[in-house]
DRENLUM-155204 format. One record per atom (N, C-alpha, C): x, y, z. Coordinates in steps of 0.05 Angstrom, whole numbers, padded with zeros to 5 digits, always signed. Layout:
! residues N
XYZ/...
***
This chain:
! residues 160
+00556-01791-01368/+00578-01797-01351/+00578-01827-01346/+00601-01841-01350/+00601-01870-01345/+00600-01876-01316/+00594-01901-01310/+00590-01910-01282/+00615-01905-01264/+00639-01910-01275/+00663-01907-01259/+00668-01878-01252/+00665-01860-01272/+00668-01831-01268/+00647-01821-01248/+00622-01830-01252/+00601-01822-01234/+00606-01832-01205/+00615-01857-01203/+00621-01868-01177/+00644-01853-01164/+00665-01846-01178/+00687-01830-01167/+00677-01803-01158/+00660-01790-01174/+00648-01764-01167/+00633-01766-01141/+00616-01787-01139/+00601-01790-01114/+00619-01795-01091/+00640-01811-01094/+00659-01816-01073/+00673-01790-01064/+00682-01774-01083/+00695-01749-01076/+00676-01729-01063/+00651-01728-01072/+00631-01711-01060/+00626-01720-01031/+00624-01746-01027/+00620-01756-01000/+00643-01749-00982/+00668-01750-00992/+00691-01742-00977/+00689-01713-00968/+00683-01696-00986/+00680-01667-00979/+00659-01663-00958/+00636-01676-00961/+00614-01673-00942/+00622-01684-00915/+00634-01707-00914/+00641-01719-00889/+00664-01703-00875/+00683-01693-00890/+00705-01677-00879/+00694-01652-00865/+00673-01641-00876/+00662-01617-00864/+00646-01624-00839/+00640-01649-00835/+00627-01657-00810/+00648-01660-00789/+00650-01683-00775/+00668-01685-00753/+00692-01703-00759/+00688-01726-00771/+00709-01745-00775/+00707-01756-00803/+00728-01752-00818/+00725-01764-00844/+00751-01771-00857/+00747-01790-00874/+00770-01801-00887/+00764-01803-00917/+00780-01817-00932/+00777-01818-00961/+00753-01834-00970/+00753-01840-00995/+00731-01854-01008/+00738-01884-01008/+00719-01900-01019/+00724-01928-01020/+00751-01933-01034/+00767-01951-01023/+00795-01953-01031/+00801-01975-01050/+00781-01990-01058/+00786-02011-01078/+00770-02004-01103/+00776-02018-01124/+00762-02014-01149/+00737-02031-01151/+00730-02046-01130/+00707-02064-01130/+00681-02048-01133/+00663-02059-01148/+00636-02047-01150/+00621-02054-01125/+00600-02039-01118/+00586-02043-01092/+00577-02072-01087/+00569-02087-01108/+00559-02114-01104/+00580-02135-01111/+00605-02127-01113/+00626-02146-01120/+00640-02155-01095/+00645-02181-01093/+00659-02192-01069/+00688-02182-01070/+00699-02177-01046/+00727-02169-01044/+00740-02185-01021/+00766-02187-01021/+00782-02198-00999/+00808-02183-00999/+00814-02171-00976/+00838-02154-00973/+00852-02160-00947/+00878-02158-00948/+00894-02158-00924/+00902-02130-00917/+00912-02126-00893/+00920-02099-00885/+00943-02088-00900/+00958-02105-00914/+00981-02095-00929/+00976-02096-00960/+00950-02099-00967/+00943-02101-00996/+00950-02075-01010/+00961-02077-01034/+00969-02054-01049/+00945-02038-01059/+00921-02051-01059/+00897-02037-01068/+00887-02017-01047/+00896-02018-01022/+00888-02000-01002/+00901-01973-01005/+00886-01952-00998/+00897-01925-00998/+00895-01915-00969/+00917-01915-00955/+00917-01906-00927/+00918-01876-00927/+00901-01864-00911/+00898-01835-00909/+00903-01828-00879/+00913-01803-00874/+00915-01795-00846/+00888-01793-00833/+00887-01800-00807/+00863-01797-00792/+00857-01767-00788/+00832-01760-00781/+00826-01732-00777/+00842-01720-00754/+00841-01693-00751/+00858-01679-00732/+00854-01687-00703/+00832-01699-00696/+00827-01709-00669/+00850-01728-00660/+00861-01742-00680/+00882-01762-00675/+00909-01750-00683/+00930-01756-00667/+00957-01746-00673/+00968-01759-00698/+00989-01747-00709/+01003-01758-00732/+01011-01787-00727/+01009-01803-00747/+01016-01832-00745/+00992-01849-00747/+00969-01839-00742/+00944-01854-00745/+00935-01853-00774/+00927-01877-00785/+00919-01879-00812/+00893-01895-00814/+00878-01891-00835/+00853-01905-00839/+00850-01912-00869/+00839-01935-00875/+00834-01943-00902/+00805-01953-00903/+00790-01942-00922/+00762-01951-00926/+00763-01977-00942/+00751-01997-00931/+00750-02023-00945/+00726-02027-00963/+00703-02018-00952/+00678-02021-00966/+00659-02000-00957/+00643-01990-00976/+00623-01970-00969/+00634-01942-00970/+00617-01923-00963/+00624-01895-00962/+00623-01886-00933/+00642-01872-00923/+00642-01864-00895/+00618-01846-00887/+00606-01833-00907/+00583-01816-00901/+00557-01831-00900/+00558-01858-00905/+00534-01874-00905/+00537-01896-00885/+00514-01909-00879/+00515-01932-00860/+00530-01955-00871/+00541-01971-00853/+00554-01997-00859/+00580-01994-00875/+00597-01976-00868/+00624-01974-00879/+00643-01991-00862/+00662-02004-00876/+00682-02020-00862/+00709-02007-00867/+00726-02006-00846/+00752-01993-00847/+00773-02010-00834/+00798-02005-00842/+00822-02013-00827/+00831-01987-00813/+00837-01988-00788/+00847-01966-00772/+00875-01975-00762/+00896-01959-00768/+00923-01967-00761/+00938-01946-00746/+00951-01955-00724/+00968-01937-00709/+00995-01951-00703/+01016-01935-00700/+01043-01947-00694/+01045-01956-00665/+01067-01971-00659/+01072-01979-00632/+01072-01955-00613/+01062-01959-00589/+01061-01940-00567/+01042-01916-00572/+01028-01916-00594/+01009-01895-00601/+00986-01894-00582/+00979-01871-00572/+00956-01868-00554/+00933-01855-00569/+00911-01870-00570/+00887-01861-00583/+00871-01845-00562/+00866-01819-00567/+00854-01802-00546/+00825-01810-00541/+00815-01802-00517/+00787-01808-00511/+00768-01795-00532/+00750-01812-00542/+00731-01803-00562/+00707-01821-00562/+00687-01814-00578/+00663-01831-00581/+00653-01829-00610/+00637-01849-00617/+00625-01850-00644/+00595-01850-00642/+00581-01838-00661/+00552-01840-00663/+00544-01869-00666/+00560-01884-00681/+00554-01912-00688/+00565-01932-00668/+00552-01954-00666/+00565-01977-00653/+00588-01986-00671/+00608-02000-00659/+00630-02010-00675/+00633-02040-00669/+00637-02055-00691/+00643-02083-00689/+00672-02086-00700/+00690-02096-00683/+00718-02095-00689/+00732-02122-00687/+00753-02126-00702/+00771-02148-00699/+00799-02137-00702/+00816-02143-00683/+00844-02134-00684/+00858-02153-00704/+00871-02140-00724/+00885-02155-00745/+00914-02160-00737/+00927-02140-00726/+00955-02143-00717/+00960-02126-00693/+00981-02134-00678/+00989-02119-00655/+00974-02127-00630/+00978-02111-00609/+00963-02114-00584/+00952-02087-00576/+00926-02085-00574/+00913-02059-00569/+00899-02061-00542/+00905-02042-00524/+00891-02040-00499/+00870-02019-00501/+00845-02027-00498/+00822-02009-00502/+00807-02006-00476/+00801-01981-00469/+00786-01975-00444/+00761-01959-00451/+00739-01971-00444/+00713-01956-00446/+00707-01943-00420/+00697-01919-00420/+00692-01903-00396/+00676-01920-00376/+00688-01922-00352/+00675-01937-00330/+00679-01967-00331/+00695-01977-00350/+00699-02006-00352/+00729-02013-00350/+00735-02038-00344/+00763-02047-00343/+00774-02047-00372/+00800-02043-00373/+00814-02044-00399/+00813-02072-00411/+00807-02074-00436/+00807-02099-00451/+00833-02101-00467/+00847-02123-00465/+00872-02127-00480/+00866-02144-00504/+00866-02131-00527/+00861-02145-00552/+00887-02154-00565/+00887-02179-00574/+00909-02189-00590/+00898-02197-00617/+00916-02201-00636/+00907-02208-00664/+00886-02230-00663/+00864-02225-00677/+00842-02244-00678/+00820-02239-00658/+00824-02220-00639/+00803-02214-00619/+00781-02197-00631/+00756-02206-00625/+00732-02191-00632/+00725-02172-00609/+00716-02148-00615/+00707-02130-00595/+00683-02114-00605/+00666-02107-00587/+00642-02091-00594/+00643-02065-00577/+00638-02043-00590/+00636-02017-00577/+00609-02005-00581/+00594-02000-00559/+00567-01989-00562/+00568-01960-00574/+00547-01952-00587/+00544-01925-00597/+00547-01905-00574/+00561-01884-00579/+00565-01861-00562/+00580-01867-00536/+00593-01890-00535/+00608-01898-00511/+00637-01887-00513/+00644-01869-00494/+00672-01858-00495/+00692-01880-00490/+00714-01878-00505/+00735-01898-00502/+00762-01886-00511/+00784-01899-00502/+00811-01892-00510/+00826-01918-00513/+00850-01916-00524/+00866-01941-00528/+00895-01934-00531/+00912-01955-00529/+00941-01952-00534/+00950-01977-00549/+00967-01974-00568/+00979-01996-00583/+01002-02005-00566/+00999-02028-00552/+01019-02038-00533/+01036-02060-00544/+01043-02058-00570/+01060-02078-00582/+01083-02065-00597/+01101-02082-00607/+01124-02071-00621/+01119-02070-00651/+01095-02077-00659/+01087-02075-00687/+01062-02057-00689/+01055-02048-00713/+01031-02031-00716/+01007-02046-00707/+00988-02032-00695/+00962-02043-00688/+00943-02036-00711/+00932-02057-00723/+00912-02053-00745/+00886-02065-00735/+00866-02049-00736/+00839-02056-00726/+00819-02055-00749/+00805-02076-00753/+00782-02076-00772/+00758-02065-00757/+00744-02046-00768/+00720-02035-00755/+00698-02034-00775/+00675-02045-00767/+00650-02043-00783/+00632-02023-00768/+00626-02001-00782/+00608-01981-00770/+00580-01986-00780/+00560-01983-00762/+00532-01986-00769/+00521-01960-00781/+00530-01938-00771/+00521-01911-00780/+00545-01898-00794/+00541-01874-00806/+00564-01861-00818/+00587-01858-00799/+00611-01859-00811/+00636-01858-00795/+00640-01830-00784/+00644-01828-00758/+00651-01803-00745/+00667-01809-00719/+00679-01788-00708/+00692-01790-00682/+00691-01763-00670/+00684-01763-00644/+00681-01738-00630/+00699-01739-00605/+00713-01717-00599/+00729-01718-00575/+00712-01720-00550/+00722-01735-00530/+00708-01737-00504/+00722-01718-00486/+00707-01698-00476/+00718-01676-00460/+00716-01681-00430/+00701-01700-00421/+00698-01705-00392/+00721-01719-00380/+00719-01723-00353/+00739-01738-00339/+00738-01767-00348/+00760-01780-00352/+00761-01808-00361/+00771-01825-00338/+00755-01845-00330/+00763-01863-00309/+00780-01885-00319/
***
Protein backbone atom coordinates (compact mmCIF):
# COMPACT_ATOMS: atom_id res chain seq x y z
CA UNK A 1 0.00 0.00 0.00
CA UNK A 2 1.51 3.37 -0.93
CA UNK A 3 2.00 6.10 1.65
CA UNK A 4 -0.90 8.27 0.48
CA UNK A 5 -3.39 5.37 0.47
CA UNK A 6 -2.12 4.22 3.87
CA UNK A 7 -2.32 7.76 5.21
CA UNK A 8 -5.91 8.13 3.96
CA UNK A 9 -6.82 4.76 5.51
CA UNK A 10 -5.37 5.86 8.86
CA UNK A 11 -7.23 9.17 8.63
CA UNK A 12 -10.54 7.45 7.89
CA UNK A 13 -9.99 4.91 10.67
CA UNK A 14 -9.25 7.74 13.09
CA UNK A 15 -12.49 9.44 12.04
CA UNK A 16 -14.54 6.33 12.75
CA UNK A 17 -12.87 5.86 16.13
CA UNK A 18 -13.25 9.46 17.17
CA UNK A 19 -16.88 9.65 15.98
CA UNK A 20 -17.70 6.74 18.22
CA UNK A 21 -16.24 8.67 21.13
CA UNK A 22 -17.77 12.03 22.03
CA UNK A 23 -16.74 14.72 19.56
CA UNK A 24 -15.35 14.15 16.22
CA UNK A 25 -14.81 15.61 12.90
CA UNK A 26 -13.12 14.70 9.65
CA UNK A 27 -9.55 13.83 8.86
CA UNK A 28 -6.66 16.12 8.08
CA UNK A 29 -7.99 18.44 5.42
CA UNK A 30 -4.92 19.30 3.44
CA UNK A 31 -2.71 17.15 1.27
CA UNK A 32 0.37 18.17 3.30
CA UNK A 33 2.55 15.41 4.66
CA UNK A 34 2.98 15.42 8.48
CA UNK A 35 6.38 17.16 8.34
CA UNK A 36 5.51 19.54 5.51
CA UNK A 37 5.00 23.22 6.27
CA UNK A 38 1.56 24.61 5.45
CA UNK A 39 -0.10 28.03 5.45
CA UNK A 40 -3.89 28.32 5.16
CA UNK A 41 -6.54 31.00 5.45
CA UNK A 42 -10.05 30.29 6.68
CA UNK A 43 -11.35 30.56 3.11
CA UNK A 44 -8.69 28.32 1.53
CA UNK A 45 -10.08 25.92 -1.05
CA UNK A 46 -7.91 23.14 0.43
CA UNK A 47 -10.06 23.09 3.58
CA UNK A 48 -12.88 20.63 3.95
CA UNK A 49 -15.48 22.06 6.30
CA UNK A 50 -17.53 19.41 8.09
CA UNK A 51 -20.57 19.80 10.37
CA UNK A 52 -19.79 19.90 14.06
CA UNK A 53 -20.96 16.94 16.17
CA UNK A 54 -24.59 16.79 17.38
CA UNK A 55 -23.77 18.68 20.60
CA UNK A 56 -23.73 21.80 18.40
CA UNK A 57 -26.74 23.04 16.40
CA UNK A 58 -26.78 23.16 12.61
CA UNK A 59 -24.56 25.92 11.22
CA UNK A 60 -21.46 25.03 13.20
CA UNK A 61 -18.56 23.79 11.06
CA UNK A 62 -15.04 22.57 11.71
CA UNK A 63 -11.99 22.05 9.52
CA UNK A 64 -8.94 20.10 10.62
CA UNK A 65 -5.82 22.05 9.71
CA UNK A 66 -3.11 19.77 10.99
CA UNK A 67 -2.91 16.48 12.83
CA UNK A 68 -5.55 13.89 13.57
CA UNK A 69 -8.41 14.74 15.95
CA UNK A 70 -7.92 11.40 17.71
CA UNK A 71 -4.32 12.31 18.62
CA UNK A 72 -2.64 15.06 20.62
CA UNK A 73 -1.81 18.42 19.05
CA UNK A 74 -4.50 18.75 16.37
CA UNK A 75 -5.23 22.24 15.03
CA UNK A 76 -8.67 23.26 13.77
CA UNK A 77 -10.71 26.13 12.43
CA UNK A 78 -14.11 26.29 14.19
CA UNK A 79 -16.74 28.38 12.37
CA UNK A 80 -20.22 29.56 13.36
CA UNK A 81 -22.59 32.04 11.69
CA UNK A 82 -23.66 35.41 13.14
CA UNK A 83 -25.81 35.19 16.32
CA UNK A 84 -24.95 31.49 16.74
CA UNK A 85 -24.97 30.33 20.37
CA UNK A 86 -22.37 27.74 21.30
CA UNK A 87 -23.88 25.64 24.11
CA UNK A 88 -22.16 25.10 27.45
CA UNK A 89 -19.54 22.38 27.06
CA UNK A 90 -16.02 21.39 28.10
CA UNK A 91 -12.98 19.69 26.57
CA UNK A 92 -10.54 17.17 28.01
CA UNK A 93 -7.78 19.29 26.47
CA UNK A 94 -6.67 22.81 27.13
CA UNK A 95 -7.33 25.07 24.12
CA UNK A 96 -5.09 27.76 22.66
CA UNK A 97 -7.18 29.97 20.40
CA UNK A 98 -6.97 32.97 18.09
CA UNK A 99 -10.11 34.53 16.66
CA UNK A 100 -9.64 34.84 12.90
CA UNK A 101 -12.85 36.71 12.05
CA UNK A 102 -15.96 38.10 13.70
CA UNK A 103 -16.57 38.97 17.34
CA UNK A 104 -17.01 36.11 19.77
CA UNK A 105 -18.20 36.51 23.35
CA UNK A 106 -16.87 33.62 25.43
CA UNK A 107 -17.90 32.90 29.01
CA UNK A 108 -16.06 30.40 31.20
CA UNK A 109 -18.02 29.09 34.18
CA UNK A 110 -17.61 31.50 37.09
CA UNK A 111 -15.73 34.13 35.04
CA UNK A 112 -16.64 37.35 33.26
CA UNK A 113 -17.41 37.17 29.56
CA UNK A 114 -14.41 37.84 27.32
CA UNK A 115 -15.08 39.74 24.08
CA UNK A 116 -12.79 38.41 21.39
CA UNK A 117 -12.22 40.35 18.17
CA UNK A 118 -10.17 39.24 15.17
CA UNK A 119 -6.58 38.71 16.25
CA UNK A 120 -7.39 38.07 19.93
CA UNK A 121 -5.56 35.20 21.64
CA UNK A 122 -7.44 33.22 24.28
CA UNK A 123 -6.57 30.25 26.48
CA UNK A 124 -9.12 27.79 27.82
CA UNK A 125 -8.05 25.41 30.60
CA UNK A 126 -8.73 21.70 30.30
CA UNK A 127 -12.16 20.61 31.56
CA UNK A 128 -13.33 24.22 32.06
CA UNK A 129 -17.02 24.60 31.12
CA UNK A 130 -17.66 27.44 28.69
CA UNK A 131 -20.21 28.82 26.23
CA UNK A 132 -20.09 31.51 23.55
CA UNK A 133 -22.05 33.58 21.07
CA UNK A 134 -20.98 34.98 17.70
CA UNK A 135 -21.83 38.65 18.26
CA UNK A 136 -20.96 39.97 14.81
CA UNK A 137 -22.57 40.33 11.40
CA UNK A 138 -19.99 38.00 9.84
CA UNK A 139 -19.06 34.39 10.59
CA UNK A 140 -16.91 33.83 13.66
CA UNK A 141 -13.90 31.70 12.78
CA UNK A 142 -11.74 30.53 15.65
CA UNK A 143 -8.37 28.83 15.32
CA UNK A 144 -7.99 26.23 18.11
CA UNK A 145 -4.89 24.23 19.00
CA UNK A 146 -5.79 21.20 21.13
CA UNK A 147 -3.13 19.62 23.36
CA UNK A 148 -5.03 16.32 23.75
CA UNK A 149 -7.35 14.55 21.31
CA UNK A 150 -10.25 16.71 20.17
CA UNK A 151 -13.49 16.20 22.09
CA UNK A 152 -16.42 18.18 23.45
CA UNK A 153 -18.75 17.18 26.26
CA UNK A 154 -22.02 18.90 27.17
CA UNK A 155 -22.00 20.77 30.47
CA UNK A 156 -25.13 19.76 32.35
CA UNK A 157 -24.80 21.93 35.47
CA UNK A 158 -26.06 25.42 36.17
CA UNK A 159 -24.08 28.02 34.22
CA UNK A 160 -23.30 31.34 35.88
